[in-house]
N, CA, C and O atoms as a GROMACS GRO file, in nm:
protein
  532
    1MET      N    1  -0.119   1.150  -0.695
    1MET     CA    2  -0.068   1.063  -0.652
    1MET      C    3  -0.121   0.959  -0.790
    1MET      O    4  -0.231   0.981  -0.840
    2GLN      N    5  -0.050   0.870  -0.832
    2GLN     CA    6  -0.096   0.775  -0.976
    2GLN      C    7  -0.156   0.620  -0.930
    2GLN      O    8  -0.109   0.533  -0.857
    3GLU      N    9  -0.268   0.628  -1.001
    3GLU     CA   10  -0.309   0.465  -0.938
    3GLU      C   11  -0.272   0.397  -1.085
    3GLU      O   12  -0.262   0.463  -1.189
    4TRP      N   13  -0.252   0.241  -1.076
    4TRP     CA   14  -0.205   0.181  -1.144
    4TRP      C   15  -0.314   0.042  -1.106
    4TRP      O   16  -0.314  -0.018  -0.999
    5THR      N   17  -0.411   0.007  -1.236
    5THR     CA   18  -0.449  -0.059  -1.266
    5THR      C   19  -0.443  -0.204  -1.326
    5THR      O   20  -0.439  -0.201  -1.449
    6HIS      N   21  -0.443  -0.345  -1.266
    6HIS     CA   22  -0.405  -0.482  -1.310
    6HIS      C   23  -0.515  -0.469  -1.488
    6HIS      O   24  -0.630  -0.426  -1.489
    7PRO      N   25  -0.462  -0.503  -1.581
    7PRO     CA   26  -0.479  -0.572  -1.657
    7PRO      C   27  -0.612  -0.635  -1.707
    7PRO      O   28  -0.668  -0.635  -1.816
    8ASP      N   29  -0.644  -0.698  -1.567
    8ASP     CA   30  -0.789  -0.743  -1.598
    8ASP      C   31  -0.880  -0.718  -1.501
    8ASP      O   32  -0.987  -0.766  -1.463
    9GLY      N   33  -0.792  -0.608  -1.464
    9GLY     CA   34  -0.921  -0.504  -1.346
    9GLY      C   35  -0.966  -0.569  -1.223
    9GLY      O   36  -1.053  -0.539  -1.142
   10LEU      N   37  -0.891  -0.659  -1.230
   10LEU     CA   38  -0.892  -0.788  -1.102
   10LEU      C   39  -0.894  -0.676  -0.949
   10LEU      O   40  -0.946  -0.696  -0.839
   11TYR      N   41  -0.815  -0.557  -1.002
   11TYR     CA   42  -0.767  -0.425  -0.870
   11TYR      C   43  -0.731  -0.342  -0.933
   11TYR      O   44  -0.718  -0.348  -1.055
   12SER      N   45  -0.696  -0.210  -0.835
   12SER     CA   46  -0.631  -0.121  -0.865
   12SER      C   47  -0.509  -0.050  -0.701
   12SER      O   48  -0.532  -0.055  -0.580
   13TRP      N   49  -0.434  -0.014  -0.749
   13TRP     CA   50  -0.356   0.040  -0.613
   13TRP      C   51  -0.274   0.133  -0.654
   13TRP      O   52  -0.216   0.138  -0.762
   14ILE      N   53  -0.264   0.259  -0.503
   14ILE     CA   54  -0.173   0.361  -0.499
   14ILE      C   55  -0.104   0.288  -0.397
   14ILE      O   56  -0.137   0.186  -0.337
   15GLN      N   57   0.036   0.388  -0.388
   15GLN     CA   58   0.135   0.436  -0.280
   15GLN      C   59   0.186   0.538  -0.232
   15GLN      O   60   0.194   0.641  -0.299
   16THR      N   61   0.220   0.532  -0.132
   16THR     CA   62   0.329   0.676  -0.097
   16THR      C   63   0.436   0.584  -0.013
   16THR      O   64   0.434   0.463   0.007
   17LEU      N   65   0.486   0.637   0.011
   17LEU     CA   66   0.631   0.624   0.091
   17LEU      C   67   0.574   0.494   0.183
   17LEU      O   68   0.580   0.382   0.133
   18SER      N   69   0.539   0.505   0.271
   18SER     CA   70   0.466   0.440   0.333
   18SER      C   71   0.357   0.363   0.321
   18SER      O   72   0.351   0.253   0.375
   19GLU      N   73   0.278   0.405   0.263
   19GLU     CA   74   0.163   0.281   0.247
   19GLU      C   75   0.135   0.258   0.104
   19GLU      O   76   0.177   0.335   0.018
   20VAL      N   77   0.064   0.153   0.077
   20VAL     CA   78   0.007   0.131  -0.051
   20VAL      C   79  -0.193   0.092   0.001
   20VAL      O   80  -0.258   0.063   0.102
   21THR      N   81  -0.206   0.108  -0.090
   21THR     CA   82  -0.390   0.094  -0.080
   21THR      C   83  -0.393   0.025  -0.222
   21THR      O   84  -0.346   0.066  -0.328
   22ILE      N   85  -0.492  -0.142  -0.180
   22ILE     CA   86  -0.518  -0.182  -0.275
   22ILE      C   87  -0.669  -0.225  -0.298
   22ILE      O   88  -0.723  -0.297  -0.214
   23THR      N   89  -0.744  -0.177  -0.423
   23THR     CA   90  -0.910  -0.142  -0.396
   23THR      C   91  -0.920  -0.242  -0.507
   23THR      O   92  -0.870  -0.240  -0.619
   24ILE      N   93  -0.996  -0.332  -0.447
   24ILE     CA   94  -1.086  -0.460  -0.563
   24ILE      C   95  -1.240  -0.449  -0.575
   24ILE      O   96  -1.314  -0.446  -0.476
   25PRO      N   97  -1.270  -0.444  -0.666
   25PRO     CA   98  -1.398  -0.439  -0.703
   25PRO      C   99  -1.520  -0.541  -0.603
   25PRO      O  100  -1.464  -0.614  -0.521
   26LEU      N  101  -1.622  -0.545  -0.604
   26LEU     CA  102  -1.718  -0.613  -0.486
   26LEU      C  103  -1.839  -0.670  -0.585
   26LEU      O  104  -1.924  -0.592  -0.628
   27PRO      N  105  -1.841  -0.756  -0.605
   27PRO     CA  106  -1.992  -0.823  -0.641
   27PRO      C  107  -2.103  -0.713  -0.586
   27PRO      O  108  -2.062  -0.641  -0.494
   28ASN      N  109  -2.204  -0.697  -0.620
   28ASN     CA  110  -2.364  -0.602  -0.565
   28ASN      C  111  -2.374  -0.702  -0.438
   28ASN      O  112  -2.370  -0.824  -0.435
   29GLY      N  113  -2.392  -0.597  -0.322
   29GLY     CA  114  -2.475  -0.669  -0.221
   29GLY      C  115  -2.374  -0.702  -0.085
   29GLY      O  116  -2.412  -0.729   0.029
   30ILE      N  117  -2.251  -0.694  -0.128
   30ILE     CA  118  -2.191  -0.784  -0.078
   30ILE      C  119  -2.122  -0.696   0.077
   30ILE      O  120  -2.046  -0.605   0.045
   31ARG      N  121  -2.138  -0.712   0.214
   31ARG     CA  122  -2.118  -0.642   0.333
   31ARG      C  123  -1.963  -0.699   0.365
   31ARG      O  124  -1.900  -0.789   0.310
   32GLY      N  125  -1.924  -0.600   0.490
   32GLY     CA  126  -1.794  -0.655   0.539
   32GLY      C  127  -1.838  -0.779   0.641
   32GLY      O  128  -1.747  -0.829   0.706
   33ARG      N  129  -1.967  -0.831   0.659
   33ARG     CA  130  -1.939  -0.935   0.739
   33ARG      C  131  -1.968  -1.114   0.664
   33ARG      O  132  -1.990  -1.228   0.706
   34ASP      N  133  -1.945  -1.025   0.490
   34ASP     CA  134  -1.927  -1.138   0.462
   34ASP      C  135  -1.802  -1.168   0.402
   34ASP      O  136  -1.781  -1.271   0.337
   35LEU      N  137  -1.698  -1.056   0.428
   35LEU     CA  138  -1.572  -1.093   0.383
   35LEU      C  139  -1.464  -1.150   0.501
   35LEU      O  140  -1.476  -1.141   0.623
   36VAL      N  141  -1.369  -1.203   0.432
   36VAL     CA  142  -1.276  -1.260   0.492
   36VAL      C  143  -1.145  -1.193   0.447
   36VAL      O  144  -1.140  -1.191   0.324
   37VAL      N  145  -1.052  -1.146   0.497
   37VAL     CA  146  -0.952  -1.054   0.500
   37VAL      C  147  -0.813  -1.087   0.562
   37VAL      O  148  -0.791  -1.045   0.675
   38ASN      N  149  -0.726  -1.154   0.504
   38ASN     CA  150  -0.598  -1.202   0.646
   38ASN      C  151  -0.471  -1.098   0.576
   38ASN      O  152  -0.473  -1.070   0.456
   39PHE      N  153  -0.394  -1.063   0.643
   39PHE     CA  154  -0.266  -0.993   0.649
   39PHE      C  155  -0.145  -1.042   0.686
   39PHE      O  156  -0.137  -1.051   0.809
   40ARG      N  157  -0.042  -1.079   0.623
   40ARG     CA  158   0.061  -1.171   0.715
   40ARG      C  159   0.181  -1.080   0.638
   40ARG      O  160   0.155  -1.000   0.548
   41ALA      N  161   0.285  -1.098   0.678
   41ALA     CA  162   0.391  -1.021   0.666
   41ALA      C  163   0.418  -0.993   0.515
   41ALA      O  164   0.411  -0.888   0.451
   42ASP      N  165   0.454  -1.132   0.475
   42ASP     CA  166   0.473  -1.136   0.323
   42ASP      C  167   0.353  -1.132   0.238
   42ASP      O  168   0.364  -1.099   0.120
   43SER      N  169   0.240  -1.163   0.289
   43SER     CA  170   0.154  -1.174   0.196
   43SER      C  171  -0.020  -1.170   0.227
   43SER      O  172  -0.049  -1.129   0.339
   44PHE      N  173  -0.116  -1.201   0.152
   44PHE     CA  174  -0.229  -1.088   0.207
   44PHE      C  175  -0.344  -1.219   0.149
   44PHE      O  176  -0.286  -1.304   0.082
   45SER      N  177  -0.474  -1.238   0.166
   45SER     CA  178  -0.573  -1.292   0.078
   45SER      C  179  -0.696  -1.203   0.101
   45SER      O  180  -0.682  -1.121   0.192
   46ALA      N  181  -0.795  -1.203   0.048
   46ALA     CA  182  -0.907  -1.094   0.054
   46ALA      C  183  -1.025  -1.193  -0.067
   46ALA      O  184  -1.003  -1.222  -0.185
   47GLY      N  185  -1.140  -1.224   0.013
   47GLY     CA  186  -1.230  -1.310  -0.022
   47GLY      C  187  -1.341  -1.264   0.048
   47GLY      O  188  -1.333  -1.188   0.145
   48ILE      N  189  -1.463  -1.313  -0.006
   48ILE     CA  190  -1.609  -1.370   0.040
   48ILE      C  191  -1.637  -1.526   0.100
   48ILE      O  192  -1.622  -1.630   0.036
   49LYS      N  193  -1.678  -1.513   0.231
   49LYS     CA  194  -1.645  -1.644   0.291
   49LYS      C  195  -1.716  -1.745   0.200
   49LYS      O  196  -1.818  -1.729   0.134
   50ASN      N  197  -1.626  -1.871   0.214
   50ASN     CA  198  -1.664  -1.991   0.158
   50ASN      C  199  -1.668  -2.011   0.023
   50ASN      O  200  -1.705  -2.107  -0.045
   51GLN      N  201  -1.612  -1.876  -0.013
   51GLN     CA  202  -1.528  -1.906  -0.156
   51GLN      C  203  -1.408  -1.859  -0.187
   51GLN      O  204  -1.341  -1.794  -0.107
   52LYS      N  205  -1.362  -1.893  -0.330
   52LYS     CA  206  -1.256  -1.860  -0.385
   52LYS      C  207  -1.214  -1.750  -0.343
   52LYS      O  208  -1.305  -1.668  -0.345
   53ALA      N  209  -1.091  -1.697  -0.294
   53ALA     CA  210  -1.036  -1.530  -0.273
   53ALA      C  211  -1.034  -1.434  -0.417
   53ALA      O  212  -0.996  -1.456  -0.532
   54LEU      N  213  -1.074  -1.354  -0.371
   54LEU     CA  214  -1.099  -1.247  -0.497
   54LEU      C  215  -0.971  -1.196  -0.557
   54LEU      O  216  -0.944  -1.156  -0.670
   55LEU      N  217  -0.888  -1.210  -0.427
   55LEU     CA  218  -0.753  -1.154  -0.451
   55LEU      C  219  -0.634  -1.186  -0.367
   55LEU      O  220  -0.627  -1.126  -0.259
   56GLU      N  221  -0.544  -1.264  -0.396
   56GLU     CA  222  -0.422  -1.329  -0.263
   56GLU      C  223  -0.298  -1.324  -0.338
   56GLU      O  224  -0.309  -1.310  -0.460
   57GLY      N  225  -0.182  -1.333  -0.287
   57GLY     CA  226  -0.056  -1.315  -0.348
   57GLY      C  227   0.024  -1.308  -0.216
   57GLY      O  228  -0.016  -1.334  -0.103
   58GLU      N  229   0.170  -1.258  -0.262
   58GLU     CA  230   0.301  -1.214  -0.199
   58GLU      C  231   0.298  -1.089  -0.235
   58GLU      O  232   0.269  -1.056  -0.350
   59PHE      N  233   0.331  -0.991  -0.127
   59PHE     CA  234   0.339  -0.860  -0.151
   59PHE      C  235   0.466  -0.849  -0.190
   59PHE      O  236   0.544  -0.940  -0.164
   60PHE      N  237   0.518  -0.704  -0.280
   60PHE     CA  238   0.632  -0.690  -0.357
   60PHE      C  239   0.758  -0.672  -0.197
   60PHE      O  240   0.874  -0.714  -0.202
   61LYS      N  241   0.709  -0.618  -0.099
   61LYS     CA  242   0.828  -0.629  -0.016
   61LYS      C  243   0.734  -0.694   0.135
   61LYS      O  244   0.640  -0.774   0.123
   62THR      N  245   0.787  -0.636   0.282
   62THR     CA  246   0.730  -0.698   0.362
   62THR      C  247   0.667  -0.552   0.450
   62THR      O  248   0.722  -0.442   0.450
   63ILE      N  249   0.531  -0.592   0.526
   63ILE     CA  250   0.420  -0.522   0.536
   63ILE      C  251   0.458  -0.520   0.707
   63ILE      O  252   0.552  -0.590   0.745
   64LYS      N  253   0.384  -0.442   0.801
   64LYS     CA  254   0.350  -0.435   0.923
   64LYS      C  255   0.188  -0.483   0.962
   64LYS      O  256   0.114  -0.404   1.019
   65PRO      N  257   0.150  -0.594   0.932
   65PRO     CA  258   0.047  -0.662   0.924
   65PRO      C  259  -0.042  -0.586   1.023
   65PRO      O  260  -0.119  -0.494   0.995
   66GLY      N  261  -0.017  -0.645   1.156
   66GLY     CA  262  -0.058  -0.542   1.277
   66GLY      C  263  -0.116  -0.425   1.266
   66GLY      O  264  -0.197  -0.391   1.352
   67ASP      N  265  -0.079  -0.330   1.143
   67ASP     CA  266  -0.115  -0.199   1.161
   67ASP      C  267  -0.230  -0.182   1.023
   67ASP      O  268  -0.290  -0.083   0.983
   68CYS      N  269  -0.230  -0.292   0.985
   68CYS     CA  270  -0.305  -0.253   0.799
   68CYS      C  271  -0.450  -0.300   0.862
   68CYS      O  272  -0.470  -0.364   0.965
   69PHE      N  273  -0.548  -0.243   0.762
   69PHE     CA  274  -0.696  -0.258   0.802
   69PHE      C  275  -0.748  -0.284   0.628
   69PHE      O  276  -0.687  -0.295   0.521
   70TRP      N  277  -0.884  -0.287   0.667
   70TRP     CA  278  -0.965  -0.285   0.534
   70TRP      C  279  -1.093  -0.190   0.589
   70TRP      O  280  -1.108  -0.145   0.702
   71GLN      N  281  -1.181  -0.173   0.474
   71GLN     CA  282  -1.325  -0.148   0.457
   71GLN      C  283  -1.387  -0.121   0.306
   71GLN      O  284  -1.328  -0.091   0.202
   72ILE      N  285  -1.503  -0.141   0.327
   72ILE     CA  286  -1.565  -0.102   0.225
   72ILE      C  287  -1.592   0.015   0.208
   72ILE      O  288  -1.626   0.089   0.300
   73ASP      N  289  -1.582   0.054   0.078
   73ASP     CA  290  -1.589   0.203   0.066
   73ASP      C  291  -1.688   0.205  -0.126
   73ASP      O  292  -1.625   0.175  -0.227
   74ASN      N  293  -1.797   0.234  -0.128
   74ASN     CA  294  -1.844   0.276  -0.244
   74ASN      C  295  -1.861   0.145  -0.367
   74ASN      O  296  -1.850   0.157  -0.489
   75GLY      N  297  -1.895  -0.008  -0.271
   75GLY     CA  298  -1.898  -0.101  -0.338
   75GLY      C  299  -1.774  -0.180  -0.387
   75GLY      O  300  -1.774  -0.260  -0.481
   76LYS      N  301  -1.648  -0.141  -0.294
   76LYS     CA  302  -1.504  -0.178  -0.326
   76LYS      C  303  -1.428  -0.266  -0.188
   76LYS      O  304  -1.424  -0.210  -0.079
   77LEU      N  305  -1.400  -0.332  -0.196
   77LEU     CA  306  -1.266  -0.366  -0.109
   77LEU      C  307  -1.186  -0.275  -0.076
   77LEU      O  308  -1.210  -0.213  -0.179
   78VAL      N  309  -1.097  -0.198  -0.015
   78VAL     CA  310  -1.062  -0.136   0.044
   78VAL      C  311  -0.939  -0.145   0.154
   78VAL      O  312  -0.960  -0.108   0.269
   79LEU      N  313  -0.773  -0.211   0.100
   79LEU     CA  314  -0.715  -0.256   0.187
   79LEU      C  315  -0.595  -0.142   0.219
   79LEU      O  316  -0.519  -0.098   0.132
   80GLU      N  317  -0.594  -0.111   0.337
   80GLU     CA  318  -0.463  -0.037   0.343
   80GLU      C  319  -0.383  -0.084   0.388
   80GLU      O  320  -0.416  -0.152   0.486
   81ILE      N  321  -0.212  -0.083   0.349
   81ILE     CA  322  -0.118  -0.167   0.413
   81ILE      C  323  -0.021  -0.047   0.421
   81ILE      O  324   0.005   0.048   0.346
   82VAL      N  325   0.024  -0.090   0.549
   82VAL     CA  326   0.147  -0.021   0.570
   82VAL      C  327   0.287  -0.095   0.575
   82VAL      O  328   0.318  -0.199   0.633
   83LYS      N  329   0.371   0.003   0.485
   83LYS     CA  330   0.532  -0.090   0.463
   83LYS      C  331   0.582  -0.102   0.560
   83LYS      O  332   0.544  -0.029   0.651
   84LEU      N  333   0.694  -0.202   0.586
   84LEU     CA  334   0.796  -0.213   0.694
   84LEU      C  335   0.882  -0.082   0.680
   84LEU      O  336   0.888   0.002   0.769
   85ASN      N  337   0.951  -0.072   0.549
   85ASN     CA  338   1.038   0.003   0.511
   85ASN      C  339   0.958   0.123   0.450
   85ASN      O  340   0.908   0.123   0.338
   86GLN      N  341   0.953   0.233   0.550
   86GLN     CA  342   0.862   0.323   0.466
   86GLN      C  343   0.918   0.428   0.433
   86GLN      O  344   0.879   0.541   0.462
   87MET      N  345   1.039   0.393   0.351
   87MET     CA  346   1.149   0.519   0.288
   87MET      C  347   1.112   0.457   0.122
   87MET      O  348   1.150   0.542   0.041
   88GLU      N  349   1.062   0.362   0.067
   88GLU     CA  350   1.103   0.317  -0.038
   88GLU      C  351   0.960   0.275  -0.144
   88GLU      O  352   0.860   0.212  -0.112
   89TRP      N  353   0.990   0.327  -0.256
   89TRP     CA  354   0.861   0.286  -0.335
   89TRP      C  355   0.879   0.125  -0.386
   89TRP      O  356   0.984   0.062  -0.404
   90TRP      N  357   0.758   0.088  -0.400
   90TRP     CA  358   0.751  -0.029  -0.450
   90TRP      C  359   0.755  -0.050  -0.615
   90TRP      O  360   0.729   0.062  -0.661
   91SER      N  361   0.774  -0.131  -0.710
   91SER     CA  362   0.762  -0.153  -0.789
   91SER      C  363   0.618  -0.212  -0.862
   91SER      O  364   0.589  -0.216  -0.982
   92SER      N  365   0.540  -0.255  -0.742
   92SER     CA  366   0.429  -0.351  -0.774
   92SER      C  367   0.382  -0.375  -0.647
   92SER      O  368   0.458  -0.346  -0.554
   93ALA      N  369   0.237  -0.438  -0.612
   93ALA     CA  370   0.194  -0.420  -0.510
   93ALA      C  371   0.164  -0.584  -0.485
   93ALA      O  372   0.121  -0.619  -0.375
   94ILE      N  373   0.184  -0.667  -0.577
   94ILE     CA  374   0.206  -0.814  -0.540
   94ILE      C  375   0.286  -0.854  -0.646
   94ILE      O  376   0.265  -0.821  -0.762
   95LYS      N  377   0.394  -0.938  -0.601
   95LYS     CA  378   0.463  -1.016  -0.643
   95LYS      C  379   0.458  -1.098  -0.760
   95LYS      O  380   0.411  -1.211  -0.752
   96GLY      N  381   0.508  -1.044  -0.882
   96GLY     CA  382   0.436  -1.155  -0.998
   96GLY      C  383   0.371  -1.074  -1.118
   96GLY      O  384   0.357  -1.117  -1.233
   97HIS      N  385   0.334  -0.947  -1.070
   97HIS     CA  386   0.221  -0.874  -1.133
   97HIS      C  387   0.302  -0.785  -1.191
   97HIS      O  388   0.418  -0.773  -1.152
   98GLU      N  389   0.253  -0.711  -1.291
   98GLU     CA  390   0.293  -0.565  -1.384
   98GLU      C  391   0.350  -0.528  -1.322
   98GLU      O  392   0.316  -0.559  -1.208
   99GLN      N  393   0.467  -0.445  -1.327
   99GLN     CA  394   0.587  -0.365  -1.249
   99GLN      C  395   0.563  -0.255  -1.307
   99GLN      O  396   0.520  -0.245  -1.422
  100ILE      N  397   0.596  -0.141  -1.214
  100ILE     CA  398   0.589   0.000  -1.283
  100ILE      C  399   0.770   0.037  -1.264
  100ILE      O  400   0.863  -0.021  -1.209
  101ASP      N  401   0.751   0.183  -1.355
  101ASP     CA  402   0.912   0.200  -1.352
  101ASP      C  403   0.859   0.358  -1.212
  101ASP      O  404   0.781   0.453  -1.215
  102THR      N  405   0.972   0.292  -1.095
  102THR     CA  406   0.944   0.370  -0.995
  102THR      C  407   1.029   0.512  -0.989
  102THR      O  408   1.028   0.592  -0.896
  103SER      N  409   1.086   0.519  -1.085
  103SER     CA  410   1.175   0.661  -1.123
  103SER      C  411   1.090   0.782  -1.172
  103SER      O  412   1.112   0.903  -1.162
  104LYS      N  413   0.975   0.706  -1.234
  104LYS     CA  414   0.849   0.799  -1.247
  104LYS      C  415   0.751   0.847  -1.172
  104LYS      O  416   0.658   0.909  -1.224
  105ILE      N  417   0.759   0.825  -1.041
  105ILE     CA  418   0.711   0.842  -0.949
  105ILE      C  419   0.728   1.008  -0.935
  105ILE      O  420   0.835   1.068  -0.948
  106THR      N  421   0.630   1.054  -0.912
  106THR     CA  422   0.655   1.206  -0.795
  106THR      C  423   0.582   1.204  -0.667
  106THR      O  424   0.459   1.213  -0.667
  107PRO      N  425   0.656   1.193  -0.549
  107PRO     CA  426   0.632   1.199  -0.442
  107PRO      C  427   0.530   1.327  -0.414
  107PRO      O  428   0.529   1.428  -0.486
  108GLU      N  429   0.460   1.311  -0.321
  108GLU     CA  430   0.364   1.403  -0.274
  108GLU      C  431   0.455   1.502  -0.185
  108GLU      O  432   0.556   1.455  -0.133
  109ASN      N  433   0.420   1.641  -0.164
  109ASN     CA  434   0.510   1.696  -0.079
  109ASN      C  435   0.530   1.705   0.071
  109ASN      O  436   0.441   1.784   0.103
  110SER      N  437   0.577   1.681   0.151
  110SER     CA  438   0.574   1.618   0.282
  110SER      C  439   0.652   1.733   0.360
  110SER      O  440   0.725   1.820   0.312
  111ASN      N  441   0.619   1.712   0.489
  111ASN     CA  442   0.672   1.837   0.632
  111ASN      C  443   0.737   1.766   0.680
  111ASN      O  444   0.692   1.652   0.696
  112LEU      N  445   0.880   1.801   0.728
  112LEU     CA  446   0.936   1.739   0.847
  112LEU      C  447   0.847   1.677   0.968
  112LEU      O  448   0.880   1.569   1.016
  113SER      N  449   0.742   1.742   1.013
  113SER     CA  450   0.643   1.677   1.127
  113SER      C  451   0.597   1.530   1.042
  113SER      O  452   0.534   1.458   1.120
  114ASP      N  453   0.608   1.483   0.941
  114ASP     CA  454   0.552   1.368   0.892
  114ASP      C  455   0.641   1.262   0.906
  114ASP      O  456   0.588   1.151   0.902
  115LEU      N  457   0.792   1.267   0.926
  115LEU     CA  458   0.874   1.207   0.916
  115LEU      C  459   0.851   1.142   1.054
  115LEU      O  460   0.779   1.191   1.141
  116ASP      N  461   0.933   1.007   1.066
  116ASP     CA  462   0.970   0.940   1.222
  116ASP      C  463   1.109   0.977   1.263
  116ASP      O  464   1.204   0.998   1.187
  117SER      N  465   1.106   0.984   1.422
  117SER     CA  466   1.196   1.086   1.498
  117SER      C  467   1.367   1.057   1.418
  117SER      O  468   1.463   1.135   1.418
  118GLU      N  469   1.358   0.932   1.362
  118GLU     CA  470   1.540   0.908   1.323
  118GLU      C  471   1.540   0.984   1.171
  118GLU      O  472   1.635   1.055   1.138
  119THR      N  473   1.448   0.967   1.100
  119THR     CA  474   1.474   1.018   0.986
  119THR      C  475   1.464   1.185   0.999
  119THR      O  476   1.556   1.251   0.951
  120ARG      N  477   1.382   1.235   1.046
  120ARG     CA  478   1.376   1.401   1.057
  120ARG      C  479   1.518   1.406   1.123
  120ARG      O  480   1.582   1.496   1.068
  121SER      N  481   1.579   1.355   1.205
  121SER     CA  482   1.711   1.386   1.245
  121SER      C  483   1.800   1.403   1.154
  121SER      O  484   1.871   1.502   1.140
  122VAL      N  485   1.797   1.282   1.076
  122VAL     CA  486   1.910   1.266   0.987
  122VAL      C  487   1.873   1.394   0.873
  122VAL      O  488   1.959   1.470   0.829
  123VAL      N  489   1.757   1.399   0.846
  123VAL     CA  490   1.687   1.538   0.760
  123VAL      C  491   1.746   1.676   0.763
  123VAL      O  492   1.788   1.754   0.678
  124GLU      N  493   1.727   1.676   0.930
  124GLU     CA  494   1.730   1.830   0.998
  124GLU      C  495   1.927   1.861   1.005
  124GLU      O  496   1.978   1.969   0.977
  125LYS      N  497   1.982   1.772   1.036
  125LYS     CA  498   2.133   1.772   1.044
  125LYS      C  499   2.139   1.792   0.869
  125LYS      O  500   2.160   1.907   0.831
  126MET      N  501   2.126   1.709   0.786
  126MET     CA  502   2.149   1.788   0.626
  126MET      C  503   2.151   1.900   0.630
  126MET      O  504   2.245   1.977   0.612
  127MET      N  505   1.994   1.926   0.666
  127MET     CA  506   1.944   2.119   0.634
  127MET      C  507   2.064   2.189   0.715
  127MET      O  508   2.123   2.279   0.655
  128VAL      N  509   2.099   2.163   0.822
  128VAL     CA  510   2.185   2.256   0.864
  128VAL      C  511   2.323   2.283   0.810
  128VAL      O  512   2.377   2.394   0.812
  129SER      N  513   2.387   2.146   0.751
  129SER     CA  514   2.510   2.123   0.683
  129SER      C  515   2.509   2.199   0.558
  129SER      O  516   2.614   2.246   0.513
  130ILE      N  517   2.367   2.216   0.487
  130ILE     CA  518   2.376   2.279   0.360
  130ILE      C  519   2.382   2.452   0.402
  130ILE      O  520   2.448   2.533   0.336
  131LEU      N  521   2.319   2.481   0.494
  131LEU     CA  522   2.298   2.599   0.542
  131LEU      C  523   2.412   2.678   0.563
  131LEU      O  524   2.435   2.794   0.529
  132PHE      N  525   2.506   2.568   0.646
  132PHE     CA  526   2.624   2.645   0.695
  132PHE      C  527   2.765   2.630   0.575
  132PHE      O  528   2.885   2.651   0.597
  133LYS      N  529   2.712   2.596   0.475
  133LYS     CA  530   2.826   2.542   0.385
  133LYS      C  531   2.884   2.675   0.323
  133LYS      O  532   2.979   2.670   0.244
   0.00000   0.00000   0.00000
């Protein structure tokens, strides 16, 4: 999985077809109770209480805010974001930021059991169709 870093080092991000993970460096000594993180369907904000946001913006595409969460890992704030459309690559995590060439992404291997029931059904029909041609 390839990681992309903002030119100013404000954050880095990685993605799968279904999720985006944004990692934000934190000042020393910051704990979970010091943070305020808000997810909305099309935007987010993450920062330290009573201070300017460390990072905020509009997501590249719509997300499922109720399925998203955050955690602190090794002095970094990690935002785990679930995409609404889980079958597409994002060109950027945040609208207006540097975009990547999604045609160069090498997806990880997956199993049929990883797919939702609707997608799995379509893939299975395609596989049967190919086998019996």
